DRENPA-3360 file (N, C-alpha, C; in nm, 2 decimals, always signed):
BEGIN
1 = MRVRGIAT = +0.51/-1.70/+2.22/+0.55/-1.56/+2.17/+0.44/-1.51/+2.08 ~ +0.45/-1.38/+2.06/+0.35/-1.31/+1.95/+0.41/-1.31/+1.83 ~ +0.35/-1.36/+1.73/+0.39/-1.36/+1.60/+0.30/-1.27/+1.50 ~ +0.36/-1.20/+1.42/+0.27/-1.12/+1.30/+0.30/-1.20/+1.16 ~ +0.19/-1.24/+1.10/+0.21/-1.30/+0.98/+0.05/-1.36/+0.93 ~ +0.06/-1.43/+0.83/-0.05/-1.49/+0.78/-0.07/-1.64/+0.79 ~ -0.18/-1.69/+0.83/-0.20/-1.83/+0.86/-0.19/-1.89/+0.72 ~ -0.13/-2.02/+0.72/-0.09/-2.08/+0.60/-0.24/-2.17/+0.57;
9 = HDAVLGEE = -0.31/-2.18/+0.66/-0.44/-2.25/+0.65/-0.53/-2.21/+0.75 ~ -0.67/-2.23/+0.73/-0.77/-2.20/+0.83/-0.74/-2.28/+0.97 ~ -0.77/-2.22/+1.08/-0.75/-2.27/+1.21/-0.84/-2.23/+1.31 ~ -0.87/-2.30/+1.42/-0.95/-2.27/+1.52/-0.87/-2.24/+1.65 ~ -0.92/-2.14/+1.72/-0.85/-2.12/+1.85/-0.82/-2.24/+1.93 ~ -0.70/-2.25/+1.98/-0.66/-2.38/+2.05/-0.60/-2.48/+1.96 ~ -0.60/-2.45/+1.83/-0.56/-2.55/+1.74/-0.40/-2.52/+1.70 ~ -0.33/-2.62/+1.66/-0.19/-2.59/+1.60/-0.21/-2.54/+1.48;
17 = TEIRTAAG = -0.13/-2.44/+1.44/-0.13/-2.38/+1.30/+0.00/-2.34/+1.26 ~ +0.02/-2.29/+1.15/+0.14/-2.23/+1.09/+0.12/-2.10/+1.05 ~ +0.22/-2.01/+1.07/+0.21/-1.87/+1.03/+0.32/-1.83/+0.95 ~ +0.30/-1.77/+0.83/+0.40/-1.72/+0.73/+0.43/-1.58/+0.78 ~ +0.55/-1.53/+0.81/+0.58/-1.40/+0.85/+0.62/-1.32/+0.72 ~ +0.63/-1.19/+0.72/+0.66/-1.11/+0.63/+0.80/-1.14/+0.57 ~ +0.89/-1.19/+0.67/+1.02/-1.23/+0.59/+1.02/-1.38/+0.54 ~ +0.90/-1.43/+0.54/+0.90/-1.56/+0.47/+0.92/-1.69/+0.56;
25 = RILRGTLV = +0.94/-1.66/+0.68/+0.96/-1.77/+0.78/+0.82/-1.85/+0.81 ~ +0.83/-1.97/+0.83/+0.71/-2.05/+0.87/+0.72/-2.08/+1.02 ~ +0.63/-2.04/+1.10/+0.64/-2.08/+1.25/+0.52/-2.16/+1.27 ~ +0.53/-2.24/+1.37/+0.42/-2.34/+1.41/+0.39/-2.31/+1.56 ~ +0.27/-2.31/+1.60/+0.24/-2.30/+1.74/+0.08/-2.32/+1.76 ~ +0.04/-2.31/+1.88/-0.10/-2.31/+1.92/-0.16/-2.17/+1.90 ~ -0.28/-2.15/+1.82/-0.35/-2.02/+1.81/-0.42/-1.99/+1.92 ~ -0.38/-1.88/+1.99/-0.46/-1.84/+2.12/-0.54/-1.71/+2.09;
33 = DVAPRYTH = -0.51/-1.64/+1.99/-0.60/-1.50/+1.95/-0.57/-1.48/+1.81 ~ -0.66/-1.40/+1.76/-0.68/-1.36/+1.62/-0.66/-1.21/+1.63 ~ -0.56/-1.15/+1.54/-0.53/-1.01/+1.54/-0.53/-0.94/+1.69 ~ -0.43/-1.00/+1.77/-0.42/-0.94/+1.91/-0.38/-0.80/+1.91 ~ -0.41/-0.73/+2.01/-0.36/-0.60/+2.01/-0.28/-0.58/+2.15 ~ -0.19/-0.49/+2.15/-0.11/-0.46/+2.27/-0.19/-0.40/+2.38 ~ -0.19/-0.43/+2.50/-0.27/-0.38/+2.60/-0.20/-0.29/+2.70 ~ -0.06/-0.28/+2.68/+0.02/-0.19/+2.77/+0.02/-0.05/+2.70;
41 = DFGMPIAE = +0.06/+0.04/+2.78/+0.09/+0.18/+2.73/+0.19/+0.25/+2.81 ~ +0.23/+0.37/+2.80/+0.34/+0.44/+2.87/+0.27/+0.54/+2.97 ~ +0.16/+0.53/+2.99/+0.09/+0.61/+3.11/+0.05/+0.73/+3.06 ~ +0.02/+0.83/+3.14/-0.04/+0.97/+3.10/+0.07/+1.05/+3.06 ~ +0.04/+1.13/+2.96/+0.14/+1.22/+2.90/+0.18/+1.32/+3.02 ~ +0.30/+1.35/+3.01/+0.36/+1.45/+3.11/+0.39/+1.58/+3.04 ~ +0.31/+1.69/+3.10/+0.31/+1.83/+3.04/+0.45/+1.87/+3.01 ~ +0.52/+1.86/+3.11/+0.66/+1.93/+3.10/+0.74/+1.87/+2.98;
49 = LIQAGLDL = +0.72/+1.73/+2.95/+0.80/+1.67/+2.85/+0.74/+1.71/+2.72 ~ +0.60/+1.73/+2.70/+0.55/+1.78/+2.58/+0.59/+1.91/+2.55 ~ +0.60/+2.00/+2.65/+0.65/+2.14/+2.64/+0.79/+2.13/+2.59 ~ +0.87/+2.05/+2.65/+1.02/+2.05/+2.62/+1.03/+1.99/+2.47 ~ +0.95/+1.90/+2.42/+0.95/+1.86/+2.29/+0.92/+1.98/+2.19 ~ +0.82/+2.06/+2.23/+0.77/+2.16/+2.14/+0.88/+2.27/+2.14 ~ +0.96/+2.29/+2.25/+1.06/+2.39/+2.26/+1.17/+2.36/+2.18 ~ +1.20/+2.22/+2.17/+1.30/+2.17/+2.09/+1.29/+2.18/+1.95;
57 = VRLRSRGP = +1.16/+2.16/+1.90/+1.13/+2.17/+1.77/+1.14/+2.33/+1.72 ~ +1.10/+2.41/+1.79/+1.09/+2.55/+1.78/+1.25/+2.61/+1.77 ~ +1.33/+2.55/+1.85/+1.47/+2.58/+1.86/+1.54/+2.53/+1.73 ~ +1.51/+2.40/+1.70/+1.58/+2.34/+1.57/+1.53/+2.40/+1.46 ~ +1.40/+2.47/+1.45/+1.37/+2.53/+1.31/+1.43/+2.66/+1.29 ~ +1.49/+2.71/+1.39/+1.57/+2.84/+1.37/+1.69/+2.82/+1.28 ~ +1.74/+2.70/+1.28/+1.85/+2.68/+1.20/+1.99/+2.73/+1.26 ~ +2.10/+2.70/+1.18/+2.23/+2.75/+1.25/+2.25/+2.89/+1.24;
65 = R = +2.31/+2.95/+1.35/+2.32/+3.09/+1.36/+2.45/+3.15/+1.30;
% end
């Protein structure tokens, strides 16, 4: 699993280590990457959806009638 937190001690890739999460939990596992990033995305922007969002913001800014 992917865990965000701070290592409790220095570690080398492939070595077992402990991570302290922001919630204070201590999790143990094998270090496979340091500061990994997500590599997925949601594809290309869809022009029609962008325009619909802009239209919605414009309509909502008019307030109640």
